[in-house]
C-alpha positions, 0 to 999 in steps of 0.5 A: 521483527518489524520493520525492512526484514519482514517480509512487505505485504504483498497486492497484485495490481493486476487483482484492483482496480486503482484509480486517483493514485498520486505522487506528492513529494516534501521533507519526508519524501516521495507519498504514494497514493491511491483508490483501490477495489474491489477489496474482501474483508479478508484483504482490508485485516490485513490491511489493518492487520499491515498497519498495525505490524508497519510493514511495508506494502510492495504494490506489483504494478506491472513495468515496476513494484511499489514499495511502501511504508509507513501505511494509512489504510482507510475505508471509505465505503464497500469495498473501498479503500484509499491507500497511504504510503512513504515510497520507499526503494524496490530494491531492499 
């Protein structure tokens, strides 16, 4: 089953170098983007699977988790990806 009841893909931000984070606001809500590295082939495959299956991503930041839906993942170099998605309530 896909959607909010499907367990989100968990990413612990302490395991990655998170660069260029940004949040934009628009008619469809807030969008968070960042660049993540180093990303293993296994993590990239899990991210791509999350995109295909419409799963959410839960970023485990130290102060507050950030949950994204409708995610996009773009590899931009070896071990480097750009992730974007709509921010949803972390208490879902």
